[in-house]
C-alpha positions as CSV (number, residue, x, y, z in Angstrom):
1,M,4.3,7.1,-30.4
2,T,3.9,5.3,-27.1
3,D,2.1,6.2,-23.9
4,A,5.5,7.3,-22.5
5,D,5.9,9.8,-25.3
6,L,2.4,11.3,-24.7
7,I,3.0,11.4,-20.9
8,A,6.4,13.2,-21.4
9,G,4.7,15.7,-23.6
10,W,1.9,16.4,-21.1
11,V,4.1,16.8,-18.0
12,A,5.2,20.5,-17.8
13,P,8.8,21.4,-17.2
14,G,9.8,21.4,-13.6
15,A,6.6,19.6,-12.5
16,R,6.6,17.3,-9.5
17,V,5.8,13.8,-10.5
18,L,4.6,10.7,-8.7
19,D,4.7,7.4,-10.8
20,L,2.5,4.8,-9.5
21,G,3.6,1.2,-10.6
22,C,6.8,2.7,-11.9
23,G,8.5,-0.5,-13.1
24,D,12.0,0.0,-13.7
25,G,11.8,3.9,-13.5
26,V,12.5,4.4,-17.2
27,L,9.6,7.0,-17.3
28,L,10.6,8.8,-14.3
29,R,14.3,9.0,-15.5
30,R,13.1,10.4,-18.8
31,L,10.9,13.0,-17.4
32,W,13.9,14.1,-15.1
33,Q,16.3,14.2,-18.3
34,T,13.8,15.9,-20.8
35,R,11.5,18.0,-18.6
36,Q,13.6,18.5,-15.4
37,A,10.7,17.1,-13.6
38,P,11.7,15.6,-10.3
39,G,9.8,12.7,-9.2
40,Y,9.2,9.5,-7.0
41,G,8.2,6.0,-8.1
42,V,6.1,3.6,-6.3
43,E,6.7,-0.1,-7.0
44,I,6.0,-3.3,-5.1
45,D,8.2,-5.7,-7.0
46,D,11.6,-6.3,-5.5
47,A,13.5,-6.7,-8.8
48,K,11.9,-3.6,-10.2
49,V,12.7,-1.5,-7.2
50,L,16.4,-2.6,-7.7
51,Q,16.2,-1.6,-11.3
52,C,14.8,1.9,-10.3
53,L,17.8,2.4,-7.9
54,K,20.1,1.4,-10.9
55,N,18.4,4.0,-13.1
56,D,19.0,6.5,-10.3
57,V,15.3,6.9,-9.6
58,N,13.8,7.8,-6.1
59,V,11.5,4.9,-5.3
60,L,9.3,3.8,-2.5
61,Q,8.3,0.0,-2.1
62,M,4.8,0.2,-1.5
63,D,1.5,-1.8,-2.3
64,L,-0.9,0.6,-4.2
65,E,-4.0,-1.5,-2.8
66,D,-3.0,0.2,0.6
67,G,-3.6,3.7,-0.8
68,L,-1.5,6.9,-0.9
69,A,-1.7,7.9,2.9
70,A,2.1,8.3,2.8
71,F,1.8,11.4,0.6
72,A,0.4,14.8,1.6
73,D,-2.4,16.5,-0.2
74,R,-1.3,18.3,-3.4
75,S,2.3,17.2,-2.9
76,F,2.6,16.5,-6.7
77,D,1.5,18.2,-10.0
78,Y,1.0,15.0,-11.8
79,V,0.2,11.4,-10.5
80,I,0.8,8.8,-13.2
81,L,-0.6,5.4,-13.5
82,S,0.7,4.0,-16.6
83,E,-0.5,0.6,-17.8
84,T,-1.3,-0.3,-14.2
85,L,-5.0,0.4,-13.8
86,Q,-5.9,-3.1,-14.9
87,A,-3.8,-4.7,-12.1
88,I,-5.5,-2.8,-9.4
89,H,-8.3,-4.5,-7.4
90,R,-9.9,-1.3,-6.2
91,Q,-9.7,1.5,-8.8
92,E,-12.1,3.9,-7.2
93,P,-10.3,4.7,-4.0
94,L,-6.9,4.8,-5.9
95,L,-8.2,7.2,-8.5
96,K,-9.7,9.5,-5.6
97,D,-6.3,9.3,-3.6
98,M,-4.3,10.2,-7.0
99,L,-6.2,13.3,-7.3
100,R,-5.9,14.2,-3.6
101,V,-2.1,13.9,-3.8
102,G,-1.8,15.5,-7.2
103,R,-3.3,18.3,-9.2
104,E,-3.7,16.0,-12.2
105,A,-3.8,12.2,-12.9
106,I,-2.6,10.6,-16.1
107,V,-3.8,7.1,-16.5
108,S,-3.1,4.7,-19.4
109,F,-4.3,1.1,-20.0
110,P,-4.9,-1.3,-22.7
111,N,-8.4,-1.1,-24.1
112,F,-10.2,-4.5,-23.7
113,G,-12.9,-3.2,-26.2
114,Y,-10.3,-3.3,-29.1
115,W,-11.5,-5.3,-31.9
116,R,-8.8,-7.8,-32.0
117,A,-9.5,-8.6,-28.2
118,R,-13.1,-9.0,-29.1
119,I,-12.2,-11.3,-32.0
120,Q,-9.9,-13.5,-29.8
121,I,-12.9,-14.0,-27.3
122,A,-15.7,-14.3,-30.0
123,L,-14.1,-16.5,-32.5
124,A,-11.1,-18.2,-30.9
125,G,-12.8,-18.6,-27.4
126,H,-9.9,-17.5,-25.5
127,M,-8.8,-14.5,-23.4
128,P,-6.9,-12.1,-25.7
129,V,-3.0,-12.0,-25.9
130,S,-1.4,-9.0,-27.6
131,E,1.4,-6.6,-27.3
132,E,-0.9,-4.4,-25.0
133,L,-2.1,-7.7,-23.1
134,P,1.0,-10.0,-23.2
135,Y,-0.1,-12.6,-20.6
136,Q,-1.9,-15.8,-20.7
137,W,-5.2,-15.7,-18.5
138,Y,-3.4,-18.0,-16.0
139,D,-0.3,-15.8,-15.3
140,T,-1.6,-12.3,-15.8
141,P,-1.1,-9.7,-13.2
142,N,-4.3,-7.9,-14.8
143,V,-7.3,-8.4,-12.5
144,H,-9.9,-6.0,-14.1
145,H,-10.0,-5.2,-17.9
146,C,-12.0,-2.3,-19.0
147,T,-12.7,-0.3,-22.1
148,L,-12.5,3.4,-22.5
149,V,-16.2,3.6,-22.3
150,D,-16.0,1.9,-18.9
151,F,-13.3,4.3,-17.7
152,E,-15.2,7.3,-18.7
153,A,-18.2,6.0,-16.9
154,L,-16.2,5.5,-13.8
155,C,-14.8,9.1,-14.2
156,A,-18.3,10.5,-14.4
157,K,-19.4,8.5,-11.4
158,L,-16.6,9.8,-9.2
159,G,-17.0,13.4,-10.7
160,L,-13.6,13.5,-12.3
161,R,-12.9,15.8,-15.4
162,I,-11.3,14.2,-18.4
163,L,-9.1,17.0,-19.6
164,E,-7.6,15.0,-22.6
165,R,-7.7,11.6,-24.1
166,V,-5.5,9.9,-26.7
167,V,-6.3,6.6,-28.1
168,L,-3.4,4.6,-29.8
169,T,-3.0,1.5,-32.0
170,G,0.4,0.5,-33.2
171,G,1.7,4.0,-32.0
172,E,-0.7,5.9,-34.2
173,P,-3.5,8.1,-33.0
174,V,-7.0,6.7,-33.5
175,S,-10.0,9.0,-33.7
176,L,-12.6,6.9,-35.7
177,L,-14.5,4.5,-33.4
178,P,-11.8,4.7,-30.6
179,N,-13.4,2.0,-28.4
180,L,-13.4,-0.4,-31.3
181,L,-10.2,0.6,-33.0
182,G,-8.0,1.8,-30.3
183,A,-5.6,-0.7,-28.4
184,L,-4.2,1.8,-25.7
185,V,-5.8,4.8,-24.2
186,I,-4.1,7.6,-22.2
187,Y,-6.2,10.1,-20.1
188,R,-5.4,13.5,-18.3
189,V,-7.9,13.8,-15.5
190,S,-8.6,16.2,-12.7
191,A,-11.0,16.5,-9.8
């Protein structure tokens, strides 16, 4: 199971979707094909925008750091930020904006509290590199790493309601000690 599998299961048939940091648009294409959920992607990278167009995905080239002022209040049912939170400089305004634009937000990110990441820092003395964090420290797009505890504290600070949380490692759900044993976290959140 991947975060895309979970997201596809959470999106209601026919729902309007905005995918922030949509990459090549594969998730949006999947949501259209399997859930008949029309959507738009937002991507900054030129090459990925072209891939979206090749995948027949509606995409807008925008910098998420500038916010979502281009979108009206409640214009989407779901606003998705899949494995992009850690690449954003200002998460608080973006999360608020996501829930202004959409009824629910779906957020996934690599859990920096995962035991393998902790071991790489503690014993090997270097920043973690893994399937979830595939970059070296000097070429990573990631600017902020967080744990699921950090994200839940931020949600509490912003008054956001966590509707659902799934923690995965190797595609399998983790329920025991999720902040330590979970590599990837996926949340459904509302205002």
